[in-house]
C-alpha positions as CSV (number, residue, x, y, z in Angstrom):
1,M,8.7,169.4,6.1
2,S,11.7,166.8,7.2
3,C,11.8,168.2,10.2
4,T,7.7,167.3,11.7
5,A,6.0,169.8,14.4
6,V,3.9,168.3,16.4
7,E,1.0,169.4,18.3
8,L,1.4,169.4,22.3
9,A,-2.2,171.1,23.0
10,P,-4.6,172.5,21.2
11,G,-3.1,175.3,18.5
12,L,0.6,174.4,20.6
13,W,3.2,173.0,18.3
14,R,6.9,172.6,18.9
15,W,9.5,171.7,16.4
16,T,12.8,170.8,16.3
17,A,16.0,171.5,13.4
18,P,19.4,171.8,13.5
19,H,21.6,174.5,14.7
20,P,23.5,176.0,12.4
21,A,26.1,176.9,15.0
22,W,26.6,173.6,16.2
23,R,29.6,172.0,16.7
24,P,30.7,168.2,17.8
25,G,32.7,167.4,20.2
26,A,32.2,170.0,23.0
27,R,33.5,169.7,26.6
28,P,30.7,168.9,28.6
29,G,29.3,171.9,30.5
30,S,31.2,174.4,28.0
31,P,29.3,177.2,26.6
32,L,29.2,174.9,23.1
33,D,27.7,172.1,25.6
34,W,24.7,171.5,23.7
35,E,22.6,169.2,21.0
36,R,22.2,170.0,17.5
37,D,18.7,170.4,17.4
38,V,17.4,172.8,19.0
39,G,13.6,173.7,19.7
40,S,11.0,176.4,18.2
41,V,7.2,177.1,19.7
42,M,4.2,178.2,17.3
43,Y,1.0,178.7,19.5
44,L,-2.0,180.0,18.0
45,T,-4.1,182.5,20.8
46,G,-7.5,183.3,18.4
47,E,-6.7,186.5,16.3
48,V,-2.7,185.8,16.5
49,A,0.0,183.6,15.6
50,V,2.8,183.6,17.8
51,F,6.2,182.1,17.3
52,I,8.8,182.2,20.2
53,D,12.2,181.2,19.2
54,P,11.7,180.0,15.5
55,L,14.4,178.2,13.7
56,L,13.7,177.1,10.0
57,P,14.2,173.6,9.6
58,P,16.3,172.3,6.3
59,D,13.1,172.2,4.2
60,R,12.6,175.7,4.4
61,D,9.9,175.7,1.8
62,G,8.2,172.4,3.0
63,F,8.1,174.6,6.6
64,W,6.7,177.8,5.5
65,L,3.7,176.0,3.4
66,W,2.6,174.0,6.8
67,A,3.3,177.5,8.7
68,D,1.3,179.7,6.2
69,N,-1.9,177.7,6.3
70,Q,-1.5,177.6,10.0
71,V,-1.0,180.9,10.2
72,A,-4.2,181.3,8.1
73,G,-3.8,185.3,8.0
74,R,-3.6,185.9,11.8
75,R,-1.5,188.5,13.2
76,V,2.3,187.8,13.7
77,S,4.1,188.1,16.7
78,V,7.8,186.9,16.7
79,L,9.1,186.3,20.9
80,T,12.7,186.0,21.9
81,T,13.8,184.6,24.7
82,I,17.4,185.6,25.5
83,R,19.5,187.2,22.6
84,W,21.4,184.2,21.2
85,H,17.9,183.4,20.0
86,S,17.4,185.3,17.4
87,R,17.6,182.7,14.8
88,D,15.5,183.1,11.8
89,R,13.4,185.7,13.7
90,A,14.5,188.4,10.8
91,A,13.0,185.9,8.2
92,F,9.3,185.6,9.9
93,V,9.4,189.2,11.0
94,E,9.9,189.2,6.6
95,R,7.6,186.7,5.4
96,Y,4.7,187.9,7.6
97,G,5.3,191.3,8.9
98,A,5.4,190.2,12.4
99,V,5.9,192.5,15.4
100,T,8.8,191.3,17.4
101,A,8.1,193.5,20.9
102,R,8.2,191.8,23.7
103,A,7.2,194.0,26.6
104,K,3.6,192.6,28.6
105,R,1.9,195.1,26.9
106,H,2.8,194.0,23.7
107,L,1.9,190.5,24.7
108,P,-1.1,188.7,22.9
109,D,-3.4,187.9,26.2
110,A,-3.0,184.3,25.8
111,I,0.5,184.6,26.5
112,Q,2.3,186.0,30.0
113,S,6.4,186.9,30.5
114,F,8.0,186.2,33.2
115,A,11.5,187.9,33.5
116,V,14.4,186.0,35.1
117,P,16.5,188.5,37.1
118,N,20.2,189.2,36.1
119,A,20.3,186.5,33.9
120,G,19.9,187.7,30.4
121,E,16.6,185.6,30.0
122,T,12.7,186.0,29.7
123,M,10.4,183.1,29.7
124,Y,7.2,182.9,28.6
125,W,3.6,181.6,30.2
126,L,1.2,179.8,28.2
127,P,-1.8,179.5,30.7
128,A,-4.9,177.5,28.4
129,P,-2.1,174.6,27.8
130,R,-0.1,174.8,30.7
131,A,3.0,175.2,29.2
132,L,6.2,177.3,30.2
133,V,8.8,178.1,27.1
134,P,12.0,179.0,28.7
135,G,15.5,179.8,26.6
136,D,18.8,178.5,28.1
137,R,18.4,178.7,31.8
138,I,15.9,175.6,31.9
139,L,17.7,172.8,29.6
140,G,16.1,169.2,29.3
141,A,18.1,166.3,31.1
142,P,17.9,162.5,30.7
143,A,14.4,160.3,31.8
144,G,12.2,163.4,31.3
145,K,13.7,165.5,33.7
146,L,15.0,169.4,33.7
147,R,18.0,170.8,34.8
148,V,19.6,174.3,35.4
149,C,22.4,175.7,32.4
150,P,25.6,175.3,33.9
151,E,27.6,178.4,34.7
152,S,29.8,178.3,31.6
153,W,26.7,179.5,30.7
154,L,26.5,182.6,33.0
155,R,30.0,184.0,32.8
156,Y,29.2,186.7,29.9
157,L,26.3,188.1,31.9
158,P,27.6,191.5,34.0
159,P,26.5,190.0,37.5
160,R,28.0,187.0,36.6
161,P,25.3,184.7,38.9
162,S,25.6,181.1,40.2
163,P,23.4,179.0,39.1
164,R,22.1,178.8,42.3
165,Q,21.2,182.4,41.5
166,V,19.4,181.6,39.2
167,A,17.4,179.0,40.6
168,D,16.4,180.9,43.3
169,A,15.5,183.6,41.4
170,L,13.3,181.1,39.3
171,Q,11.0,180.0,42.7
172,P,8.1,182.2,41.5
173,L,7.8,179.8,38.5
174,L,6.6,177.0,41.4
175,D,3.5,179.1,42.0
176,L,2.6,178.1,38.4
177,P,0.1,175.4,37.8
178,I,2.7,173.8,35.1
179,E,2.3,170.8,33.4
180,Q,4.8,171.3,30.1
181,V,8.2,172.5,30.0
182,L,8.5,173.4,26.3
183,V,12.7,173.7,26.5
184,S,14.9,174.8,23.3
185,H,17.6,172.8,24.5
186,G,17.3,169.3,24.9
187,Q,14.2,166.7,25.4
188,P,10.4,168.7,26.8
189,V,8.9,167.8,29.5
190,L,5.4,166.8,28.6
191,R,3.5,166.2,32.0
192,D,4.3,167.1,35.6
193,G,6.1,169.7,34.5
194,A,5.9,171.8,38.4
195,I,7.6,168.7,39.5
196,A,10.5,168.6,37.6
197,L,11.0,172.2,37.9
198,K,10.7,171.9,41.6
199,R,12.7,169.0,41.1
200,A,15.7,170.7,39.0
201,L,15.6,174.1,41.1
202,D,15.8,172.0,44.6
203,A,18.9,170.4,43.5
204,T,20.6,173.3,41.7
205,S,19.6,175.6,45.7
206,S,20.4,173.3,47.7
207,P,23.7,173.9,49.0
208,P,27.0,171.2,48.3
209,T,27.0,168.9,51.3
210,S,30.4,169.7,53.4
211,Q,32.7,167.2,54.4
212,C,34.4,167.3,57.6
213,Q,38.1,166.5,57.4
214,D,40.5,165.4,60.7
215,G,43.0,168.1,59.8
216,G,45.5,165.6,62.3
């Protein structure tokens, strides 16, 4: 593959690929402000191969050769975190006859879902490798940190939640022993994920410092 997949734990792989809708020069904090290369995940769970938000890299033939070897006769499930991440889901369904249902009763035993209230997203928790796979609500940040998505990414939702409300909704994730956070946008966190997530949520949940001014 021209975009090499990396095995982060036994059976847990992540790769990046350039998104065809990316455009340079986006205004910081705008809905188009994201990196060209986005992340996808594959997790092998016994008899099932699970792809999360898969996007094919430019070398499609090379990728399919690699993926076919990994799937190796397993049943295939394709999970989507958020509607914008359907990406190349249809190609995986066509090739493998994959299941796309993300209801809890259809998930492999080794994967748990976490729906974010009023945020239009479902994240996935992989207990064995202690990995959390978010979509758009948690992003990578410089220096191995995480951040909650900007407010502009939430404006299309009917409830119009604020980043602070999203951070509050994500608080239950802090009960998980998270080691890795495999974000779609930005660099993943590969160690101490729970600490990085707590710092991101705390930074977003904290009310801004009030500045008293003397009105004269």
